[in-house]
N, C-alpha and C positions, 0 to 999 in steps of 0.2 A: 823495680819495674814501673813503667808508666801506668797511669790510671787507665788510659785508653790504649790497650795493647792488642796484639794480634788475636788473642783468645778472649777478649772482652765479652762477657755474658755467656760464654761457652764453658759449661761446667765439667764436661767429660770428654774422653777421647772420641766417642762417636759423634757428639755435637760438633767438635772441632773439625772432624773429617767431613761431615755433611756440609758445613759452612765453607770451608776452604776449597774442597774439591768440587762442590756442586753449585753453590749459590753466590759466592762473593763477586764473581765476575759477570753475572747476568745483567743485561741492560735494564733500563727502567721504562715502564709505560705508565706515565702519570695521568691516569684516566679521569681524575677529578682533582682540580686545584683552583685556586683563586688568584693565580698570577695575573698582574695587569697586562693585557695584550700589548698595550703601548710600550711597556718596558721590554718585551720580547722583540717587537717590531723595530724599535730604535736601538736595540743592543745596548741597553742602559749601562752606563758607567756609574758606579756608586762612589760618592764623594768621600765617604768615611764609613767607619764601622757602625755608626749609629744608623745610617741610611739602609744598609743591607741587613742589619741584624735586629734593630729595635723598632724601626719605623713600622707601625701598625701591628706589632706583636702583642696581642692582648694576653697571651700566656705569661709573658714577662711582666706586663703591666700589673696583672693580678698579684704576682709574687712580690713586686716592689711595694704595692699598697699594703699587703699583709705584713711587710717588713717595716712599715712606718715611714716609707718614702713619700714626700709631699707630691701632690698632683702636678706641681710645677715641673718636677723632675721626671714625671711619667709621660703625661700628654700635654704639658703646659709649654710655656715659652722659653724655658731654659735652653742654653746652647747645647748642641748635639753632644759635645764632649762631656759636659756636666751630666747629661742623662746617662751616657755610657758609664761614667765613673760611679753614678748611683747604682746602676745595674751591677757593676763589678763588686761593690760593697754588699750587694744583696746575695750574690751567688753562694757564698759559704752558708747562708741561712737556708738554702734550698736542698740541703742534704736529704735524701730519700724522696725528693720530688723528682719526676723525670726531667725537669729542667736542668738538673745537675749533670745528668748523663748527656743530654742533648747539647748543652753548652760546651762541654769539653770534647765531645765527638765533632762538633762543628768547627771549633777552633783548630783541631788537629787536621781535619780533612780539607778545610779551605786554606788555612794559613800555615800549616805545619807547626803550630804552637802547641807544645806538649807540657804546658804548665797548668797548675790549678789556679784558676782566675780568682783574685781577691783584690782588696784595695792596695796591697803592697806592689803588685806588678801591673796594675791597670794602665798606668801611663805607658809602659813598655809595650804592652799588648796593643794599645791604641795606635801607637806609632808604627809598630811592625805590620799590623793589619792594613793600615792606611797606605803604607808604602806599596804593598802588594796590590791593593785595590786600584792603584794608579796605572797598573799594567793591563794588558789585553786579556790575560787568562781568567780574571775574575769579573769581567763584564758579563752581561746576561748570556751571550752566546757561548763564551768560554766556559761558564759554569755548566750549561746544558751539555756541552761536549765532554767536559771532565767526568761527569757522572753517567755518561752513556744514556742520556735521556732520548729515547726514540720518538716520543710524542708527549705533548702536554695538551690536555683538554681543559680549556678555560671555562668559566661560568658566565654566561652572557644572556642579557635581557633580549626578548624578541624584538624590541624597538632599536637595538643596536645595529648600526649599519655594517658592522664587521670590517670596517676599513683597515684596522690594524692587522686583521687576519689576511686580508688581501695583500697588504704590503709584505707581510712575512712570507706568504706563499711564493712570492717572486723574488725573495731576497737571497736565496742560496743557502739559507740556514739548513743544516743537516737534520736538526730536530723538527718534526712536523708539529704545527700548532693547529688544533681543531677547536671550533666553538662547541659549547654545550648549551642546549635550549633550556633556559631557566625562567619560566613564565609566572613566577610567584606574584608579580604585581597585577596580573590579570584578575586576581581574586579580591582586590581591595575595594569592593563596592561599599564597604562600611566606612571608607575614607574618601568621600567623593571628590574633594579638592585634588588630592594626589592622584586618584583614579582618572579623573578627567584630563589632568595634565599629561599623564602617561598615555592616555588614548590619543592625544594629539600627536605625540611622538610616534606611536604605533602606526597611526594613519599615514604619517609622512613617510615612514620607512617602508610600508607595504604598498603605498600608492593607492590606498583605499579610502574613500570618504566614508568615515564611520558614522553613518546616519542612523543606524539601528543595530539590533543584536545580530541579525544575519550578516551584516557587513563586518561586525566585530569578529565573528567566527571566521569569515573569509579572510580578514586581515591576518589573523593568527595562523591560518593554514598557509597563506602565502609566505609568511615569515618562516614557518616550519619547512616549507619547500626550499626556501632560499638557504636556510641553514644546512639542509641536506646537500644542496649543490656546493656548499663551501666545505664539505667533508664531515659535517656533524653526524654522529651516529649515537649520541647520548642525549637524553633530557635529564632534568634534575628538579626536585621539589624539596624545599625546606619547610617541613610542616611539624607543628606540635603533635598532631595526630592525623590519621587519614580522614579524608572527607568521604562519606558514603551515605548521604541522606537522599531519599528519593526526590527528584526534581525534574519536572517536564521542561521541554524547551520553552513552552509558553510561560511557565513560571520564571524561568531564568531570564527571559526577555523582559518580564515585568520588573524584576529586581534591577536589571541593567538600566532600564529607562528611568527608574526612580533615582538611581545614582547619577545618571546623566543630568537629572534635574536638581542635583546637589541635595538629595534627600538620603541620608545615611541608611544603609541596610542594617537591620537588627542582627544580632549574633546568629539567630536562627536562619535569617535570610542569607546572610553571608555564607554560612555553612552549606545551605542548599545550592547557592550559585557556584561555590567552589566544587561541590560534588558533581554538578553537571559538567563543569569544565574539566575536571580530572578524568572523567570518562572520555570526553572529547579528545583530550591530549593522549590518553592511552590508545585510542583507536588510531590516531595519527602516527604514533610511535610504532604500533604493530604493522601498519601498512608499509612502513619503510624499513622494517627490520631493525629499529633502534633498540637501545637498552634504556629503560626507565630507572632512575635512581630515586628512592624515597628516603630522605633523611628525617627521621622521626625522633621525638622525645626531647627536644630542646625546650627549655623555658627561658625566654629571652627578655632582656631589659628589665630585670627585677628591681633595680634601684631607680626610682622615679626622678629623684633629684639629679643624679648623675646623667640620666638620659636627657634631661632638659639642658644640662650644662655641656655635655660632650657628644650627645647623639648616640645612635645604636652602634653595636659591634665595637665597643670600647672596653669590654671585659667585665660586664655585669650580667652575664648569662649563666645558666646552670642546667643541671639535669632535671627534666620534667617527670611527672608521674601521672599523666592522664591515662585513662583506659585506652588501650590500643587495639586489642585483638579482634573484637567484634567488627569494628568498622573496616579494619584492614582486610579481614576475611571477606566481607561483603564487597569491597572494592575489587579485589582480585577475582572473586567469583563472578561478579557481573561481567567483567571483561572476558573471563574464561568461557562463560556461557555463550558469548557472542562470537567466540573464536578470535578475539581481538586482544588477548593478553600478551603484551610484549615481553621480551627478556626483561627481568626486573631485579634490582638489587635493593634489599631491605637493610638499611643501616639503623641500628638501635643505640640510643645514647644512655639508656638506663639498664645496667647489667642485670637487674632483677628480672627483666623480660627476655633475657637471652634465649632461654629454652623455648619460650613461646614463639619468638621470631624464627628460630631455627626449625621448629616443627611446622610453622606456617609455610615456610619456603617449600617444605616437602609435599604439601598438599597440592601444589600446582605445577610440579614437574610434568613434562608432556611426553616423555619417552622418545623424543626426537632430538632436542637440543640438550646436550650434556650440561648439567648445572644451569638450566634455563632460569630458575629463580634462585638467586644467591642470598645467603645471609652474609651481608657485607662486613668488611673489616671494622674493628673498633675505630670510632671517630671522635674528634674533639677531646672531651675529657677522658676518653677511653683509648687513646692512641699511644698507650704506654705499656710496658712489659706485662704487668699483671693483668690488665684488661684485655690485651691482645691474647693472652693465654686463655682467659675466660671465654672469649669469643671463639677461638679455635677449638677449645674443648667442647663447647656446646655444638658447634658445627660438626665436629668429629663424631659425637655421640648420637646426633640426630640426622645427619646427612653425610655428605661425602667431602671430606677435607681435600681429597685429591682433585676435585673440580673447582676449588676455591680460586678466585681471580686475584687474590692477594691485596697488597698494600697500595695506598695512594697518599699524596701529601696533604690534601685538603687545606692548603696553605697559601698565603699571600706572599710568602718569603722565598727568595732564591737560596736562602740558607737552609732549607728544609730537606734537601735530598738525602742527607744521612739518616733521615727517618726510615728510608727503605733498608739501609744497612741494619738499623736497629731492629726492624721487623724481621729481617732475614736471620739475624743472630738469635732472636727470640724463637722463631720457628724451628731453627736447627737445634737449639737447646731443648725445646719441648720434645722433638722427635728423638734426639740423641739420648735423653734421659729415659725415654720409653725403651729404646734399644738396650741400654745398659741394664735395665730392670727385667729384660726378657718379655716386655709387653709388645714389642714389635720384633720381627725377625732381623737377624744380623745381616741382611741383604742390602748392601749399600747401593747397589744398582737400582733396586726397587724403591727403597725409602728415599735415597738421594735423588733419584729421578723425579719422584713426586714433589720433593721440596723445590727442585730446580724449576719444574713446571709452574708451581705456585708463584715463583718470583717474577716470571715474565710470560712464558709461552701460553699459559691458560688465558691470560688477559688478551694477548694478541689474537688468539683464535676466537675468543668469545665476542669481542667488540666489533671485529670486522673493519677496523680502520684501514685506510689506504696508506700502509707503511711501506 
């Protein structure tokens, strides 16, 4: 039997029926990803397997480094084929790492390659995959069509002109591409050089001469309005922990003006400034019926030498352990008291905090919007079978799994869509095992209907995108 077979990850008859009868054919709503909008707009053709599979993939980079592969073959100047061959030599060493599953699932779903990748067959895999990449079916649009992707929500800076989104909207592509408002650079008053450079771009994009703090807020609101007009219905924030320190508008303006004068904000001042802005962004989101996403608990750029050599987002990040709950509670509660709490998804990167996050979501449900506050899917280091089960177990025990909006790719790669299959198989196996044990009723219409809704329909109804 092939390693990736029809019943992969499905351990019993109930799990198999749930997956094959209810979930496997559902479309995908990829409501949070990092696909380059340019690649979608231009229907990118990938020159080789390295470009589509290894380019920018810090999951694989980390595994290669751990396997003793030199940086030249990871992010260095080695030829694409040499980097791929180094990855192929690494794959057998990834047994029990989710990369082993993902690698073979992706090879089969994209290229029909049903072999275990290693050094002995790497040349053949390289040739066979590259031959297929030369055709239309594995260009960007062909991939989105193959996996029934109804929409992708990219991650976009407020200063972005969204030109690629405009081009895509009039291109005839069946998949919708929507921007997501990601204003993390607005908090960087502690880095005045970068902050002021960004303000210049924000001013240009918004048409606002940012001469002071009021103009800054106006520029952000104008961009928020523009994103909404472009179909955006989600915002996103990547934070180590929530910001929830008291800060008046006057105090925020003082901090802003000091950074404009190239005086770095202290850590306390930066937290105050970000706290003011997070409430401002929350109000904007609530006014327009958007969903706010909070990605919490990452500890980024741990390796200073590598950060200087390679820059951020190159595979030197990990799970953080900062205190979370008090500030998160204060942030959500402040907006709730104002009647300005938007739909919100809480993503947790440290599984030790799963139950705290799941119970926090329950504090702010409003009795009107089903699942208004979501405990979001496992992300980054937790988007694998075991951690997906941890997240769904915590959500099931403390909230309503039935209202869960399901999986996303959170990826820069067009090769990531089998992650949805991986999640769906994991979900069906979790529910099927409960059915087999008598912990859930043997009613496939009820249990299968719930699983099917989690795969697509819940997200479609929750986000309100123009699909």
